[in-house]
C-alpha positions in Angstrom: 93.1 85.1 97.6 91.3 86.7 94.3 92.8 90.1 96.0 96.6 88.6 96.1 96.3 87.8 92.6 95.2 90.6 91.2 98.1 92.2 92.7 100.6 90.0 91.7 99.3 90.1 88.3 101.1 91.8 85.4 98.2 93.4 83.1 97.3 96.3 85.4 99.0 98.3 87.9 96.6 97.6 90.7 97.9 98.3 94.5 96.9 97.3 97.8 94.9 100.6 98.1 93.2 99.7 94.6 91.6 96.6 95.9 89.9 96.6 99.4 88.0 93.6 101.0 85.0 94.3 103.1 83.6 91.5 105.5 79.7 91.1 106.0 81.1 90.1 109.6 81.5 94.0 110.3 77.8 94.6 109.4 75.8 92.9 112.4 74.0 95.3 114.3 74.3 96.3 117.9 72.4 94.3 120.0 70.1 95.3 122.9 70.8 94.2 126.3 68.2 91.3 126.2 70.0 90.2 123.0 73.0 90.6 124.6 72.0 88.0 127.2 70.8 85.5 124.7 74.1 86.0 122.6 76.1 85.2 125.5 74.3 82.0 126.0 74.2 81.2 122.4 70.5 81.6 121.9 70.6 84.5 119.7 70.8 83.7 115.9 73.5 85.8 114.1 72.8 83.5 110.9 69.1 85.2 110.7 69.1 88.3 108.4 67.7 90.1 110.8 70.8 90.1 112.7 72.6 92.2 109.9 72.5 96.1 109.6 71.4 96.2 105.9 71.1 99.8 106.0 74.6 100.4 107.0 75.8 98.1 104.3 74.1 100.2 101.9 75.2 103.2 103.0 79.0 102.2 102.6 78.4 100.8 99.3 76.6 104.0 98.3 79.6 106.0 99.4 82.0 104.0 97.7 80.4 103.9 94.6 80.1 107.9 94.8 83.8 108.0 95.0 83.8 109.1 98.9 85.9 107.7 101.6 84.5 105.6 104.0 85.2 104.2 107.7 83.9 101.1 109.3 84.2 100.1 112.8 84.6 96.6 113.2 82.6 94.5 114.9 83.5 93.0 118.5 81.8 89.8 119.0 82.8 89.5 122.8 80.7 92.9 123.5 78.0 92.5 120.2 78.8 96.1 119.8 80.9 98.1 117.1 84.6 98.4 118.5 87.3 100.7 118.7 88.9 99.1 115.8 88.3 100.8 112.3 88.7 100.4 108.9 89.5 103.2 106.6 88.6 103.0 102.9 89.7 105.7 100.5 88.5 105.5 96.8 89.5 102.1 95.6 89.1 100.5 91.9 87.8 97.2 93.0 85.8 96.4 96.4 85.4 92.7 97.2 82.8 92.2 99.8 82.6 88.9 101.0 79.7 87.2 103.1 76.6 84.9 103.0 73.7 87.6 102.9 75.1 89.6 100.2 72.5 88.4 97.5 69.8 88.5 99.8 68.8 92.0 99.5 68.0 93.7 96.0 69.5 96.9 97.1 72.5 95.3 98.2 72.8 93.0 95.3 72.4 95.6 92.6 75.9 97.2 93.6 77.4 94.6 92.3 79.0 94.0 89.2 80.3 89.9 89.6 78.2 88.0 92.0 79.9 84.9 93.0 78.3 82.1 94.9 81.0 79.3 96.4 79.3 76.4 96.6 80.6 74.2 99.2 79.9 70.8 100.9 78.0 70.8 104.2 80.8 69.1 106.0 83.4 71.4 104.8 81.1 74.1 106.0 80.9 72.8 109.3 84.4 71.9 109.6 85.6 75.8 108.9 82.9 77.0 111.2 84.0 74.9 113.9 87.9 76.1 113.4 86.5 79.6 113.2 84.7 79.7 116.1 86.5 77.8 118.6 89.7 79.4 117.8 90.9 83.1 117.7 89.3 86.0 119.7 85.7 84.2 120.0 86.5 80.8 121.8 83.0 79.2 121.7 82.8 76.0 123.1 82.6 73.2 121.0 79.2 72.0 122.0 77.6 75.3 121.6 79.1 75.7 118.0 77.7 72.3 117.3 74.3 73.5 119.0 74.1 76.5 117.0 74.9 75.0 113.9 71.8 72.6 114.0 69.5 75.0 115.6 70.5 78.2 113.5 73.2 77.7 110.7 71.9 75.0 108.7 68.1 75.7 108.8 68.9 79.6 107.9 71.3 78.3 105.0 68.7 76.5 103.4 65.9 78.9 104.0 67.6 82.3 103.2 70.9 81.8 101.5 70.8 78.5 99.2 67.6 80.0 97.3 70.4 83.4 96.4 72.1 80.9 94.4 70.0 81.6 91.6 71.0 85.4 91.7 75.0 84.4 91.4 76.3 85.4 88.0 79.1 82.4 88.8 78.6 79.4 90.6 82.1 78.0 91.9 82.2 74.4 93.4 84.5 73.9 96.0 84.8 77.7 96.5 88.6 78.9 96.9 89.7 75.5 96.5 88.5 75.5 92.7 91.6 77.1 91.4 90.5 77.3 88.0 87.8 79.3 89.1 89.7 81.6 90.9 91.9 82.3 88.0 89.2 83.1 85.7 87.8 85.5 88.2 90.9 87.1 88.6 91.5 87.3 85.0 88.0 88.9 84.2 88.5 91.5 86.8 92.0 92.3 85.5 90.8 92.6 82.1 88.2 95.0 83.4 90.7 97.4 85.2 93.3 97.3 81.9 90.4 98.4 79.7 89.9 100.7 82.2 93.3 102.2 82.1 93.2 102.0 78.2 90.0 104.2 78.2 91.4 106.9 80.5 94.8 107.2 78.4 92.8 107.6 75.2 90.4 109.9 76.9 93.5 111.9 77.8 95.2 111.6 74.2 91.5 112.5 72.6 91.6 116.0 74.3 95.2 116.9 73.8 95.8 120.3 71.5 97.3 120.1 68.1 100.9 120.3 68.2 101.2 120.4 72.2 101.2 117.9 75.0 97.7 117.9 77.0 97.6 118.7 80.3 94.9 118.1 83.1 94.3 118.7 86.5 94.2 115.4 87.9 91.4 114.9 90.6 92.9 113.1 93.5 91.4 111.6 96.9 93.4 111.0 99.5 97.3 110.3 98.3 96.2 108.5 95.1 94.1 108.8 92.0 91.2 106.5 91.8 90.7 105.1 88.2 87.2 104.4 86.7 86.2 100.4 86.5 82.5 100.9 86.4 81.8 103.9 84.3 81.9 107.3 84.8 79.1 109.4 87.1 78.7 112.2 84.6 81.9 114.3 85.7 83.8 116.0 82.8 85.8 113.9 80.8 89.5 114.7 82.2 88.0 114.0 85.9 85.3 111.0 84.9 88.2 108.4 84.4 89.4 109.4 87.7 86.0 109.8 89.9 84.1 106.7 88.7 82.4 104.2 90.5 84.4 101.2 91.9 83.5 97.6 90.6 82.0 95.7 93.6 82.5 92.0 93.4 80.8 89.6 95.8 81.3 86.1 97.1 79.4 84.1 99.2 81.3 81.6 101.3 79.1 79.1 103.1 
């Protein structure tokens, strides 16, 4: 929702390449044979932080903030392994990372420019989980979904996720249904992008020689120039505005 509103907004010239979404669900670690047997019987706790590959998560964020393209193998929940489907990411202006444990580790949290905690009531969380796990590719039996919720999901939320609420910059009651909050987030991100564009234009103008046009060898990665949102990384003035780190925004759906 935030991504689409940014693309539709008129303040800046963001394209689909400029804004990417990462999903925590693609950063589960590959399970051992014994763990896969537990997962197939519904006895493996995917809602515990130990189920996630935080090292991979941090590596991807590090590469993106250094201006390096990344490829992420999508996680296959039917095999509990990384599948053949891949997500290729160039050098975006903005990364929106969604997941429940993104505020859990300081090493991950420190990459975030704006940390948003979606405060959703427990009934809504359960209803969404039932729909997600019983439909689509997972096709988990309803009784197993409910058992996992009572056994794993709710205790993990209360022990590990809810305490991270204090580390959020913004707490949004009702989550994405709170259109006022969504609009404010979109406007904030859009203002940051627009300011970065203006700063880049001013940087070019200030280096133009007297009486002549300024020409710059604009750094490009892939097929498009990458703009600065998070501040330069120490590159020269002409390329710094193009090769700087993207802003990483996080939302924690529950």
